N, C-alpha and C positions, 0 to 999 in steps of 0.2 A: 473568574471571569464570568460575569453574570450572563452576558450575551450568549456565551457558548453553552452554559448550563441550560438556558431557555431553548436554544437551538436543538440540543440533544433531546430534551423532553418532548418537544413538539414535533420532531422529525422522525423519531425512532420509537419502536421498531417499525420498519416499512417493508411491505411485501412488494416484490418486483417480478416481472416476467422476463425470462430469458428468451433468446431467439427460437428455441424449439418448444416454447410453451411451458417450460418448467418454472414452477413458482418457488422463489427463494426469499429469504428474509435478510434484510440488512439492519444491523444494529451495532452499537459500540460494544467492544469487548468489556466483559464484566469480571469481577473477581471470581465468580463461580465457574468461569469458562477454562480454568487452568488445565484440567485434564483433557477436555475436548480440543483445545488449542495444541497441546502436546501431541495428542494422537494425530491430528491433522498433519502437523509438521513431520512427524515420524513416518507418515505414509507418502509424503512427497518424494518424487523420484530423486536419487542421489545427485544427478546432474543439476537439478534445480537448487538443491540445498548448498552446493559447492560455492555458489555465487552470493550467498547471503552473509551479512556482516557478522553474524554470531552463529554458533552451533545450536540451531533451534531443536535438535533432537535431545539435547541435554535438559533433563527436567529442572535443573537449578537455573538455567537461563530463563525458561518460561516462568518459573516461580518468581524470579527477580522482576520480570516484566509485570507480572500480576501485582506483587507487593508494591511496586513503585507506579502503579497505574495512576496517572494524573492527566486528565484531559486538557489541562492548560498548557501542556508542552507537546504531548503526543496523543492524537486522537485516532486510536485503532478501530476501524470499521470491519466487522466480520460479516461474511455471508453464510447463512445456514440453510440446509435442505433437511427438513424433518428433524431439526435439532443438531444435525451434524455439521461442523465447520467445513466449508468447501472453498473459502477464500478469505484472504486477509489483506486489507489495505490500510496503510497507516499514513496519517499527515502529521509530519514533524514540524513544529513551528515554535517561535518564541514571541510572546506578546510585547517584550521589551528588548532593547538593544539594537545593534547596527543592522541585524538581519530580520527585524520585526515585520518587514514588508514581504518576506518570502517564506515558503515552506518547502518541504521535501516529501515526495511520495514514495513509498516502498510497497510492493505488491507481490503477492503469490496467489496462485489459484490451483485447485485440483485439476489435473490434466483432463479429466472427463468433462469438465465444464468449460474448458477453454474455447472449444468450437461452438459453444452455445452462446458465447458473448459475455461471459461472467466478467473477464478482465476489462472489457469496454465499460461495463456498467459500474464497476468499482472505481475506475479512473474517472468516469463522469461524476461520480459521487464525491470524490476527493476534490475535483475541480469546483463543484458547486459549493462544498463546504469552504474552500479557500476563498471563494468570492464573498460568501456570506460573512466570513471573518475579516474581510477587508485586505486580503493578501493581494499583492500585485503580480506575484510569479510563483510557479511551482516547479522545482527541479526533480529530475530523476537521474540516478546514476546507473548505467547499464554496461555490464562487460560485453564485449563484442560476440562472445560465445552465445548470448541470448538474443540472436538476431530476430526471432519472432517478437520478443518484448520490444526491441527497438522499433520494429515496424508498427506495432500497436501503439506505442506512444507517439510515434510520427503521425499516425492516422488520427490521433486525438489532439493534434496540433502542437505537440512539443517539437522543438527545433534542436538539432545538434549544435551545441555551443563550442564544445572542446573535446579533444581526445587526449587523455593523460596517459602517455606511453609508459607501460610497465608499472603502472600505479598500484595495482592490487595483486595480492596472492590469495588464491582460493584456500579452502580448508585443507587441501592436500599440499599446498605450498607452490602450486603452479602460478608463475607470474603472468599477468594479462594487462591489457590496456583497459582503460575505463572511459566510456562515453558519457559526457554530461550533457543532458537535454533539459531545456527550460520551455515552459509554456507561460507566456505573458498573458495574464488574465484580463487585462484591459484592452487587448486586441480584439477586434471584431472577427467572428468566425468566418472561414473561407478565405 
């Protein structure tokens, strides 16, 4: 996807400033980030990892992500502070097929950077990328126990579309509902 390659080359790496003045760098995940990404996920609180779709503390999972890294299907943007991964936002999309107009965002952030606005910045980045790629909507799947994430996505213009009762089981086997939220990219802000 030539447009995507050009976008990545011209847009990244890019330094941004968080709410407290901290400077962080946004850039796509690269093949040599395997260990740094694994370390980041292993340091996330267990309650954050319970709601993820895969066991991100397993080195084989991260190795698989790195091995299959393909920006034409999944565009992972990481935030780093002095070279240390502090956030990961991925835009999952398909340039062909019945869902080529939509993408899905997945987001994790280091707890120390949440009150500084890192999650907001990463979601804004994914929304901007979605628009630049011509997507019409971006979805987010949020278990109700992540109420702070729900409110963050709501603040960013995502709307609750559905609640799927008993739809997911976390890594410990506990059943939970799943809230589907969507941001329509062609809507005017406000």
